[in-house]
C-alpha positions in Angstrom: 112.8 122.0 78.3 112.3 122.2 74.5 114.3 124.9 72.7 112.4 128.2 72.2 112.0 128.7 68.5 110.5 132.1 67.8 111.0 135.6 69.2 108.9 138.7 68.8 109.6 142.2 69.9 107.1 144.8 70.9 108.8 148.2 70.9 108.4 152.0 71.0 111.0 153.5 68.6 113.7 151.8 66.6 116.2 150.8 69.2 116.3 147.2 70.4 117.1 148.4 73.9 113.7 150.1 74.0 111.7 147.0 73.3 109.3 144.6 74.9 109.9 141.1 73.7 107.7 138.1 73.1 109.3 134.7 72.7 107.0 132.0 71.3 107.4 128.3 71.1 105.2 126.3 68.7 103.6 123.2 70.2 103.5 119.8 68.6 99.7 120.2 68.3 98.7 123.8 67.8 95.9 125.3 70.0 94.0 128.5 69.5 97.2 130.6 69.3 99.6 128.2 67.7 102.0 129.2 70.5 103.2 127.2 73.5 105.5 129.7 75.3 105.6 133.5 75.3 108.3 135.6 76.9 108.0 139.3 77.3 110.4 142.1 78.2 108.1 144.5 80.0 109.7 147.8 78.8 108.5 151.3 78.5 107.1 151.9 81.9 109.4 154.9 82.7 108.8 156.6 79.3 105.0 156.0 79.7 105.1 157.8 83.1 107.4 160.6 81.9 105.0 161.4 79.0 102.2 161.9 81.6 104.4 163.9 84.0 104.2 161.1 86.6 106.8 159.5 88.8 108.5 156.5 87.1 107.1 154.2 89.8 103.6 155.1 88.5 104.6 153.6 85.2 105.8 150.4 86.9 102.5 150.1 88.7 100.6 150.5 85.4 102.9 147.8 84.0 101.6 145.4 86.7 98.1 145.9 85.4 99.3 145.3 81.8 100.8 142.0 83.0 97.5 141.0 84.6 95.7 141.7 81.3 98.3 139.8 79.3 98.2 136.8 81.6 94.4 136.6 81.2 94.7 136.8 77.4 97.4 134.1 77.4 95.1 131.8 79.3 92.3 132.5 76.8 94.7 131.7 73.9 95.6 128.4 75.6 99.2 129.3 75.9 101.0 126.9 78.2 103.7 129.2 79.6 104.3 133.0 80.0 107.8 134.3 81.0 108.1 138.0 81.9 111.3 140.1 82.4 110.6 142.2 85.4 114.0 143.2 86.8 117.4 142.6 85.2 120.7 142.2 86.9 121.7 145.5 85.3 118.7 147.4 86.9 120.6 147.6 90.2 122.3 150.6 88.6 119.2 152.7 88.5 118.5 155.4 91.1 118.2 154.0 94.6 114.6 155.3 95.1 113.5 153.6 91.9 115.1 150.3 92.8 113.6 150.4 96.3 110.2 151.2 94.7 110.5 148.2 92.3 111.4 145.9 95.2 108.4 147.1 97.2 106.1 146.8 94.2 107.3 143.2 93.5 106.7 142.2 97.1 103.3 143.9 97.2 102.2 142.3 93.9 103.1 138.8 95.1 101.2 139.3 98.4 98.1 140.8 96.7 97.9 138.5 93.7 99.1 135.0 94.8 95.8 133.7 96.1 93.9 134.7 92.9 96.7 133.2 90.8 96.5 130.0 92.7 92.7 129.8 92.4 93.0 130.3 88.6 95.5 127.5 88.2 98.6 129.5 87.6 102.0 127.9 88.4 104.4 130.6 89.5 108.2 130.2 89.1 111.1 132.6 89.7 114.0 132.8 87.3 117.1 134.7 88.4 119.4 135.1 91.4 117.0 134.9 94.4 119.8 135.0 97.0 120.6 138.7 96.1 117.1 139.8 97.1 116.0 140.7 100.7 114.9 137.9 103.0 111.2 138.9 103.0 111.1 138.9 99.2 112.9 135.6 99.1 110.4 134.1 101.5 107.4 135.5 99.6 108.7 134.1 96.3 109.5 130.7 97.7 106.1 130.5 99.5 104.3 131.4 96.2 106.3 128.9 94.2 105.5 126.1 96.7 101.8 127.0 96.9 101.3 126.9 93.1 103.7 124.1 92.2 101.0 121.6 91.2 98.9 124.0 89.1 98.7 123.2 85.4 96.5 125.8 83.7 99.4 128.1 82.7 103.0 128.5 83.9 104.1 132.1 84.8 107.9 132.5 85.0 108.9 135.9 86.6 112.4 136.8 85.7 113.4 139.1 88.6 117.1 139.9 89.2 117.7 137.9 86.0 120.2 138.2 83.2 120.8 135.9 80.3 124.6 136.2 80.7 124.4 135.6 84.4 122.3 132.5 83.8 124.8 131.1 81.4 127.6 131.7 83.9 125.5 130.0 86.6 124.8 127.0 84.3 128.5 126.5 83.6 129.4 126.8 87.3 126.8 124.1 88.1 128.2 121.8 85.4 131.7 122.3 86.8 130.4 121.7 90.4 128.7 118.5 89.2 132.1 117.2 88.0 130.9 116.6 84.4 133.2 115.1 81.9 134.0 117.8 79.3 133.1 115.4 76.5 129.6 115.1 77.9 128.9 118.8 77.7 126.3 119.4 74.9 123.7 122.0 73.9 121.1 119.9 75.6 123.1 119.8 78.9 123.6 123.6 78.9 120.0 124.2 78.1 118.8 122.2 81.1 121.6 122.9 83.6 120.4 126.4 84.4 117.0 126.5 82.8 118.2 128.8 80.0 116.1 131.5 79.1 117.9 140.3 73.5 118.3 143.0 76.3 120.3 140.1 77.9 117.1 137.9 77.8 116.8 134.3 76.7 120.2 134.4 75.2 120.6 130.7 74.7 117.1 129.6 73.6 116.4 132.5 71.3 118.8 131.1 68.7 115.9 131.0 66.1 114.3 134.3 66.8 111.6 136.4 65.1 110.8 140.0 65.9 107.5 141.8 66.0 107.3 145.6 66.5 104.4 147.6 67.8 104.4 151.3 69.0 102.6 150.3 72.2 104.5 151.0 75.5 104.1 148.2 78.0 101.6 149.9 80.4 99.2 150.3 77.4 99.8 146.7 76.2 96.6 144.7 76.1 94.7 141.8 74.5 94.6 143.3 71.0 98.3 144.0 71.0 99.1 140.4 72.0 96.7 139.0 69.5 98.3 141.1 66.8 101.6 139.5 67.7 100.2 136.0 67.6 98.5 136.7 64.3 101.9 137.7 62.9 103.5 134.6 64.2 100.9 132.4 62.6 101.5 134.0 59.2 105.2 133.5 59.2 107.1 130.6 57.5 109.9 129.1 59.7 112.5 127.1 57.8 115.2 126.9 60.6 118.0 127.0 58.1 116.4 124.6 55.7 115.0 125.2 52.2 111.3 125.1 51.6 109.9 122.3 49.5 108.4 123.5 46.2 
């Protein structure tokens, strides 16, 4: 996989820990958006619900609708791949009722949306530690990945039970298990050994990152918010450590 080159952040407030994030990769031949790959940390669901005196799970459910809107917009913009950060390896530390609700919501969303995603040409992939999830979720995820594996309209990577540090550890473990010669280990090998993907997100491939901020919480995020981020991306000059030519 080519290295991700640009990183946007959609946040409420000034703290990086409170942000959505959009990672964008520029294609060799720019389409409508000029972006090949977007990656989003879907954050703000709990604060959205609290402001409305609703249970936190209501915010997560509203966040699913925001994802549906964003996926539709990404297709319209001819973006090739969308990665979304749905549940981190650190989220197991949340209250048990919230974790159980998120697991149930994840399972229900897969079951309710997979046929529509398949009809619309979405290729679904899971990034993260699948083995830590319950057997019914593991099966639903694997069935969905298998069903959509040949679709080419857009790729949707769902990062669930995912952590950038955990992924780097898994990649190194795999390199050791494969018996690689230490001299053969390179940036390219690490980036492909574990399909590397900041809130512990895309740690390896966000080396050349750019940030975009918006006051929109994730459940309210829509097409206009995404297009504003894409417009910002198109206006920026990326030098990647080099000087511009005059």
